[in-house]
C-alpha positions as CSV (number, residue, x, y, z in Angstrom):
1,M,-45.2,-52.7,-10.7
2,E,-43.5,-51.7,-7.5
3,M,-42.2,-54.2,-5.0
4,M,-43.6,-54.3,-1.4
5,H,-41.5,-53.9,1.5
6,E,-41.7,-56.6,4.3
7,D,-43.6,-54.3,6.5
8,E,-46.2,-53.4,3.8
9,V,-46.7,-57.2,3.2
10,M,-47.3,-57.9,6.9
11,T,-49.7,-54.9,7.1
12,E,-51.7,-56.1,4.1
13,L,-51.6,-59.6,5.4
14,E,-53.1,-58.5,8.7
15,K,-55.9,-56.6,6.9
16,R,-56.7,-59.6,4.7
17,A,-56.8,-62.1,7.6
18,Q,-59.1,-59.7,9.6
19,A,-61.4,-59.3,6.8
20,C,-61.7,-62.9,5.5
21,G,-63.7,-64.1,8.4
22,R,-61.9,-67.4,8.6
23,F,-59.7,-66.5,11.7
24,G,-60.4,-65.5,15.2
25,Q,-58.5,-62.7,16.7
26,V,-55.7,-61.3,14.4
27,T,-52.7,-59.5,15.9
28,R,-49.3,-58.3,14.7
29,S,-46.0,-57.7,16.3
30,P,-42.9,-56.4,14.5
31,E,-41.8,-60.0,14.0
32,E,-45.0,-61.9,13.1
33,L,-48.6,-62.1,12.2
34,V,-50.7,-64.3,14.6
35,C,-54.2,-65.5,13.6
36,L,-56.1,-67.4,16.1
37,A,-57.8,-70.6,14.9
38,K,-61.5,-69.8,14.7
39,A,-63.3,-73.0,15.9
40,S,-60.5,-75.2,17.3
41,G,-61.2,-77.7,20.0
42,A,-58.1,-76.4,21.8
43,P,-56.1,-73.2,21.5
44,A,-54.2,-73.0,18.3
45,H,-53.0,-70.3,16.0
46,Y,-51.4,-69.6,12.5
47,T,-48.4,-67.4,12.2
48,V,-46.5,-65.7,9.3
49,R,-42.9,-64.7,10.0
50,L,-40.2,-63.6,7.7
51,M,-36.9,-65.1,8.7
52,G,-33.8,-64.5,6.5
53,T,-34.8,-65.4,2.9
54,H,-37.8,-67.4,3.8
55,W,-41.4,-66.7,4.8
56,H,-42.6,-69.3,7.6
57,I,-46.3,-70.1,7.7
58,A,-47.3,-72.3,10.5
59,L,-49.9,-73.7,12.7
60,L,-48.9,-74.0,16.3
61,T,-50.6,-75.4,19.5
62,S,-49.4,-76.1,23.0
63,D,-52.1,-78.9,23.2
64,R,-50.8,-82.3,22.6
65,W,-54.3,-83.8,22.1
66,L,-55.0,-81.4,19.4
67,S,-51.8,-82.2,17.5
68,E,-52.4,-85.9,17.9
69,S,-55.9,-85.6,16.7
70,I,-54.6,-84.0,13.4
71,E,-51.9,-86.6,13.1
72,S,-54.3,-89.5,13.8
73,Q,-56.8,-88.2,11.1
74,L,-53.9,-88.0,8.6
75,V,-52.8,-91.6,9.4
76,E,-56.3,-92.9,9.2
77,S,-57.0,-91.3,5.9
78,R,-53.6,-92.2,4.5
79,E,-53.5,-88.7,3.2
80,E,-50.2,-86.8,3.1
81,P,-50.5,-83.2,4.6
82,E,-48.7,-81.8,1.5
83,A,-51.3,-83.4,-0.8
84,L,-54.1,-81.9,1.1
85,L,-52.4,-78.4,1.2
86,L,-51.7,-78.6,-2.5
87,E,-55.3,-79.3,-3.2
88,E,-56.4,-76.2,-1.3
89,L,-53.6,-74.2,-2.9
90,R,-54.7,-75.1,-6.5
91,D,-58.3,-74.1,-5.4
92,L,-56.8,-70.7,-4.7
93,D,-55.2,-70.5,-8.1
94,W,-51.6,-71.4,-6.9
95,S,-49.3,-71.8,-9.9
96,E,-46.3,-73.1,-8.0
97,G,-45.7,-76.8,-7.0
98,E,-46.2,-78.7,-3.8
99,V,-45.1,-77.1,-0.5
100,A,-43.4,-79.3,2.2
101,I,-44.8,-79.3,5.7
102,R,-42.6,-80.1,8.7
103,H,-44.1,-81.3,11.9
104,F,-42.2,-80.9,15.1
105,R,-42.3,-79.8,18.8
106,D,-40.4,-76.5,19.1
107,D,-38.2,-75.3,22.1
108,S,-41.3,-73.6,23.7
109,K,-43.0,-77.0,23.8
110,Q,-45.5,-76.1,21.0
111,Y,-46.5,-78.5,18.3
112,V,-45.8,-77.1,14.9
113,F,-46.8,-77.8,11.4
114,E,-44.7,-75.3,9.3
115,S,-43.9,-74.5,5.6
116,T,-41.4,-72.2,4.1
117,L,-41.7,-70.1,1.1
118,A,-38.6,-68.5,-0.5
119,V,-38.7,-64.7,-0.7
120,R,-38.6,-63.6,-4.3
121,G,-38.7,-59.9,-3.7
122,A,-40.9,-59.5,-6.7
123,P,-44.4,-58.2,-7.4
124,G,-46.8,-60.8,-6.4
125,E,-45.1,-61.5,-3.0
126,L,-48.1,-60.7,-1.0
127,S,-50.3,-62.8,-3.1
128,R,-47.9,-65.8,-2.6
129,V,-47.8,-65.5,1.1
130,W,-51.4,-64.8,1.5
131,T,-52.4,-67.8,-0.7
132,L,-50.3,-70.1,1.5
133,L,-51.6,-68.8,4.7
134,A,-55.2,-69.1,3.4
135,A,-54.5,-72.6,2.2
136,Y,-53.1,-73.5,5.5
137,E,-56.2,-72.5,7.3
138,R,-58.4,-74.3,4.8
139,T,-56.3,-77.5,5.2
140,F,-55.9,-77.6,8.9
141,S,-59.4,-76.4,9.8
142,Q,-60.6,-79.7,8.4
143,L,-58.3,-82.0,10.3
144,G,-58.6,-83.5,13.8
145,E,-60.4,-81.4,16.3
146,M,-59.6,-78.1,14.6
147,S,-63.2,-77.5,13.9
148,S,-64.9,-78.8,17.1
149,G,-64.7,-76.0,19.5
150,E,-65.7,-72.3,19.9
151,G,-62.2,-71.0,19.2
152,G,-58.8,-70.8,20.9
């Protein structure tokens, strides 16, 4: 089986994100794939970006209230975001282990929930990245005010 080049992976991710019906508008630049959160109470989007030897999959919002609503629900439920993500990953037939999630505010003042996935450069790379993106959407769309609006 032939390995896919980064551009081929991103092109196929874009097609899958558009076809799945779980995202709002899906756009792609040379650097990243951006998928708008479909029903978020405030503007938010998911991104996929290859940086060095890692894929970066993230949920970003400039809205402090939205970020705090997600954090608040996690605190109230006493659930770890990694455990919720792993549950969704397993539902999508993920055979790897838990994926860490970092939560921070970046230099452009966006609130970020982000995971990284090491590039393996082997067949199956597309499947791994797509599964993590899909699990991110399934996890975060259920948290806070991510499902209360008409889309961002």
